[in-house]
N, C-alpha and C positions, 0 to 999 in steps of 0.2 A: 807697250801698253800702246793700247789705242786711245786717241784723244775723245771724251765725250762730245756728243753732236749738239747743237745749237741752231734754235729755230728762228728765233727774234729777240731784238732787245726795245724794252719800250722804256723812253724817258718819261717820269711823272713832272708833267709840268703844272708849277704853281696856280693859283688862281685869287685874287684879293676878292673876289665878289664871284661865288662860285655859279650863282644862276646867271648872272651878267654873262662871265666866261663860257658856258654852257650853250647860250643862245648862240654868242658870238661865231663859237665852233660850228654850229649847225646849220646859220649862216653863210658858212663857209664850204657846206656841204657835207662835213663831217655827221656820220651817223652816229647816235648814242647804243652802244651793244649792254651797258649795263652803268648804272648811276643809283647810285645808295652810302648815305651816312658819307658827303662830300669827297667821293672818289667816283671816276666817269670814266669807262672805258671810251672812247672816241675811236670809229675809221672811217676810211676814207680808200676805198679799194682794197687794196693788199696793204695801206699805210696804216699804222694806228699808233696810239700814246695812249696815256692816263692822265686826265685832268684831276688836280687835288687843291681842296679847300684848303689852301696854306699860302701863308704868306709873311713874305719876310722879304723889307723892302729892298737890302744890299744882294739878296740872292735872286729874287725877282728879275730887278733890273740889269742883272749880268748874266740873266738865262736866255740861251740863243737855241733855236732849233732851226733847221735844213729841212724844205722839200725840193726833192728832184723833181722837175716837172718835163714833160715833151714840150712845152712850148710855154717859156715865160712871158709871153706878150698876150697870150688868151687869158692866161691867168689873171695879168694886171688888168685885163679889160672888164673880165669879170667882174673884181672885186672894185671895180670903179662904176662900173654900170649897175652894180646891185646897191652902192650906197653903201656897203658897209663902212666903211672908215668913218663917215660923217654920223651915221646913225652912232657909233661905239665911241666918237670921239677918237681916232686911234690914228697913229702916223703912217703912212704908205709912201715909199719913194718911188721915183721914176725908175724904169728899167734901163739898165746900165750894162754894157759888154763892159767886161773885167779883161784884164791884162791875165788873168789866171786861167783862161778859157771857160768862162761863165757869162751867161748873160743874165743876170737876174734884179731884182727888188726886194727892200724888206718892208713889213708889215709887221707893225704893233700892236700886240693885244690888248684888251682893256686892262687887264695889269700890269704891264709893261716887258713881256715877254717878248724877243725881238725874232721874228721868223724870217728866213732869207728864205726867197723862192727863186729856182734859178733853173737854167737847163745849161747842158753842157753843149760848147759850141769848138768848132772845129778850129785853131789857131796854130802856126807854126812855133809857138813858144808855149803850148799847151804842153805837159808832161807825157800825156797819153802819145804825143806823136814826137818823142823823142827819139 
């Protein structure tokens, strides 16, 4: 039997305050494709996710997303220069070169969701160079 095909997987990201979170993601450059009754489809280039008006602290504070980008430094610079972290009172860490072959930083959204924004780098310890 042939395996069925899959086109994509979307996460449902929780939002404590739906309108604030929606604004936060729009400030990051996401386009709102659809928004109604506490659900929004957000898209940036070919990447997308669903934002939902749902909040349980234990769930949200342990929810993580990862964005793979071409240049983590450019993304970090964009977030710093836009003032998004200050506007929404969220945590932004410095860019760090990780031993697992990533150069990344984290950004916490207004609800507490942790976003890892990173780029792959060449290292001799990287799994892709084994």
